N, C-alpha and C positions, 0 to 999 in steps of 0.2 A: 546597513543601508544609509546613504547620506541623509542628513536631517530633512532636507526640503523633499526629497523623493519619499522618505518615510512618512512625512506628515501628508503629502499629497496622495500617496497610494493607500493610506490608512483611512481616507475619508470616504464615507459612503452616504449616498443620497437616500433618504427614506428610512424611517425607523426599523422596518422589517429586516433591513440588510446591515445595520449598524452592529458592531460589536458593543457590548457592555463595557464599562470601564474595568470590570474584573477580567473579561475576556481579552481586552486590550493589554492588560499587565500581563496575562499569561503568554499571549503571543510575543510580547516584547522581551520577557524573561527567557522563554525558548529560544528566540533569536539570539540573544546574548550568549546563552549557554552553547548553542550550536556554533556560533561563530568563533567562540574561544576553544571549544574542545573537539568539535567534529570537523570544521574546516581544514584544520591542519593535517587531518588524516586523509582527505579526499584524494590528493595526487597520488600518494602511494598506493591507495586502494585501487585506483584506476590503472596505474602502471603495472602493478604486480598481481592484481586480483587477490589482494592481501585482506585479511580479516583481523582487525585489532581485538584481541581476545577479552580485554578488560572493558571494552566501551559500554557493553550492556549494564555492567555493574554501575558505571558512572552515570548512565542514564536513569537507572533505578534509584540511585542515591539522590537525584534531583526530584523524584516523585513524578516522572513522567511514564511509568508503567502502572498499569492497573488503574488508569483514570476512570474507568467505567465500573470499577469493582468496589464494593463496601469496604470499610476499614477492617471489619472482622475477619475478612480473608486476605488482608495484607494490602488492600488497594487504597484509593484516595477518595472514592465516593463522589466523583464529578459526573461528567456525561460524555457522550459519544462526540458531540460537537467539539469539546475540548481536545480530544485525541486527534481531530482534524487540524486544529490550530497548532498543535505540537508538530505534526507531520509537516504542515506548510512551512513553519519555521526551520525545521531540519533540512527540508529540500532546498531552501536557499543557499545552504552552505555545504551540504553533503547529501545529495539526493540518493545515493546508493544506500546510505544508512537510514534514510527516510524510509525506503521501501523495506529493509529489514525490520525496522521500528514497527511498521504497519503489519507485517507478517507475524510478528510476535504479538504485538498489543491487541490487534483486531482479530486477525484470522485464527489465532490460536487462544490467547488468554481470554478475550472477551467472548468467544464462542464457547468456551469452556463455562465461563461464569454464567452465560444466558441459558445453557442447556444441560449442564451436568447437575447431579444431585450434590447435597452439602458435603458428603463424605469426600467426593472427588474434588470439590473446591477447596475444602481445608487441607487436602493433600498436596494438590498441585499449585494452587494460585499464590500462596506466599513466596514461593521461590521464583515464580514467574514475574510477579510484581517487583521483587527486589533486583531482578536482573541476574540473580545467581543461577537461574536456569534460562536457557534460550529455547523459545517455541516456534513451531512451524505448523503448516497445514499441508496434508497430503491428500490431494484430490486428482489432479491431471495424471493421465497415464500415457504411454507410448501408443500412438495410433488413434487417440481419443480427440484431442484437439478441442474444438468448441462443443463436440458432444460428449461432454465430461461424463454425465450421467448414463446415458444409453449405451455408451461404449466402454464403460467400467468393467474390467476383467478381474480386478482383485476380488478375492473371495474370503469369507471368514466362516468357518465352520465350527460348531459347538462340539467341544471334547471335554466332557466332565467340567472341571472348574475354569476352563479356558476356552477362548476362541483361537482357532488356528488360522492365521492369515497368510495367504499366498498370492503374490502378484508384484507389480512394479509401478512405482510413481515416478514422474519425470517433471523437470522444470520447477522443482520444489524450492522456493525462496527459504533460506536459512537451513535447507536440508542437511548439508554437510556439517553444520555446527550445532544443530538442535539437540537439546536433551530431552524434550517433551514434543511429541507430535499428535496432532488431531488428525486421524486417518479415516477415511471412508472405504468401506468394503461392502460387497453384496453378501448378505446373509441368506437371501432367497433369490437366486439369480433368475429363476423362472419368472419373478415378478418385475423384472426390469428395474426402473427408477424407484418403484415402490418396494423394493427389497433390499434397500441400502441401509446400512447402520453405521454409526460413528463410534470410534474407539480412541482412547488415550493410550499411545504407545511411547515407552521410555526407550532411549537410544541402547540401553544395555539389555533389553529383552532379547532372549535366545531366538535367532532366526531373522533379526534385522540387521541390515548393514547399508551403508552408503556405497553404491556401486561405483559412482564417479562424480566428481565435481566439474561442472560445466563452465567453460570460459566464454564470455558474452562480449558483444559489441559495445554495449552500454551498461549502466549500472554495475559496473565492475567493482568487485570488492564485496558486494552483497551477495553472498554465497548461494549458488544455485546448484542443485544436484539430482542425481537419479538415485532413487531408493528402492531396496529390494526386500521382500518379505518372503522368506523361505521357510515355511512351517513356523512362522513367527507365533510364539505363544503369549497371549494377552489375557490376563485375568478377567473373568467374567464380570467383576465388579468394575472394570474399566470401560464398560459400554456407557456410552454417553446418550442419555434418553432412552427410549424404547427400541427394542430390536425391530428392524424393517421400517423405522419411522425417521431415518436419516435425512430423507429428501428435505423435510422441513428445515432442518438444521442447514443443509447445503443452501438452500434457497434464500433463506433469511440472511445467512452469512454473505452470500454473493451480493445482495442489494447494499448491505453495509460496506462490503469491501469496495464496491464501485464508488460509493459516496465518499469513502475516506481515502481513496487513492487520488481522487481529484484534487485535493489540497497539494499532492506532490507537483502536479502540473502547475498549480498557481505559484508555489514557491520557485520552481525552476523559471518560470516566466518573469517573476519579479527580479531574480538575480540576472537573467539574460537582459532585461531592460536597464538595470542599473550599470552593468558592464558596458552596454552599448552607449549610454550617456557618457560615461567616464571616457571611453575611447573616442567618441565623437568629439569631446571638448579638448582632448589632448593630442590627437593624431592630426597632423598638418598636411595639406595638399595645395598646391599652387598658391603657397604662401599665406594660407589662412586654415584655422581649424575645420575639420569635416563638419562640425555643427553649424557653420556659417552658411552651408549650402542648403537651399530649399528642399533638395531631394532627400537629404538626410533627415531634415526637420520633419518632413512628411512620414518618413518611416518611423521615427520616434513617436509621433502623434498617433499612428496607427497602433504601434505596439503598446503604447499606454492604454489606449481604449480597449483594446483586447484584454489586456491584463485585468482591467477594472470590471469588464463584463464577466471574465472568468470567475473572478473572486466573488462577485454578488450571487451568481448562480450557484457556485460551490457551497457558499454559506447557507443559502436557501434549502439546498438538499440535505446538507448536514443537519440542520434544524428539523427537518422532516424525518431524518433517521432516528433522532431522539425519541421520537413517538412510536417507533416500530416495536410493537409487542412481540414477546417470544412466541415462536411458532409462526409468526406472520412474514410476509415477504414472498417473493417469487410471483407475485401478482399485484394488481391494483396500481394505484398512484405511485407509490414508492418504487415499485418495479420499474415503471417507465421513467421516473424522475432520476433515479440512480444511474440508469443506462444513459439517459441524456446528458447527466452531469459529467460523466466521464468521457463521453463521446465529444461533447462540446469543449471541455477544457483540454483534452489531448489534441483536438484539431486546432484550437486557437494556439496552444503551445508550439505546435508545428509552424504556424504562421509567424509567431514571435520569433522563434529560433531561425527561421530562414531569413527574416529581415536583420536579425542580430548578426548572423554569419555574413551577410552581404555588407553590412557596415564595417565589420572587422576585416573584410577582404581577405588577402592572402594570408595574413596573420591569423585569422579564424580557422583556416584550413590546416593548420599545423596541430598535430595530435596532442601536443603537450599543453595547449593553450586550454583555459577554463571554458571558454565558450565552445570549443570544440568537444570537450567533455560533456557539456550540457546538450549540444546537438546530437551526440550519439546516443543519448537516452531517450529521445522521442519515440523511437519506433516501438519499444516495449510498451509504452502507455497507449498506443494504438492497437496492441495485441493482447496484452494481459487482462484478465478479469473478463474475457470476452472480446473478441475483435470488434473493430468499428462496424463491421457488417452485422455481427450478432446483436450489437446494441441497437442498430437500426431496426432490426427484425423484433426485438423486445418492444421497442416504442411503439412501432406500427401495429403490432398484434394487440397491445393493449388499447390503442386508440380505435382500432377497427373492429375489436372484439372477435378476432379470428384465432384459431388454434395454431 
């Protein structure tokens, strides 16, 4: 970001919403790394749905994986808020990789740390923290959509020293490239959502395969796939938590997921604002730059205000996520706050990108431009981790106290 914009947009009113000096350093360093190492990959990832195979090792070498994990398991020993700052910085320069980062760092790695025993932590976390292994979360299934728990059809049946998994997962971020997956299956189907268990599955376990890699409108290059479990044998010791207690893992994880995806919206909005300011200053119409027209100035002012409010609320909910106890989530204030955070930031990102594309005019409509790439990413953020409609249901149910 240019110096003036960076200074302006990093300023927050009121101590509860300020970053500490250490947090500002982390955000700045992650921004520099992302601009240097991740931004050059963005165009090819978008054009070809290409995955840079060595990128997670580079991210791991910078210490950006395992931020919430103690050093004894290979992590850094910081907090959930910090992972949100890294996600925000990455999203400014390569939002597809920011999503893959979250799927690995939060949905897989942090969930394993929070819910697994020490044997599993020592076995899987070091490679995930270093970037040697890539992680993914397997929850959504064909035909399930927003009713991920109630419509779950994947089963896990105990057979001696193994559980045998059968079923299909779809729209799985990092699925085609994952080495380690945290997978949910029903061990007691008759109990519905209260019969779900969580398992760690390795890509080489017999009976597991990637059925297809999916091609997307936005977030291209962040690998998304359909996964099949055909009598997949998973060792009993790879059960995460207790049998039939996986719903607590799911709900706690979803609240954190929603909170930590919001910074992706913030980072994308920051970049869109920056691109729009630069374009308005350099593009001339009627003998003067676009920036000289009051209509364009009005759009820039609106965009700036939306970005600032997005950032403040996003940080507020990330801080609340720091205090989420293991086994908690899926109810209470954090449940509503995390849903509100992603709903608000996604909606405001939509507004920012609409104005940004309007400022860019015909140039913004061209597929190869960066603002077009950003624009094509908005819809996933209004659908993933619960649609806007589901987010409204969560918020209203918590406020009204209805089931």
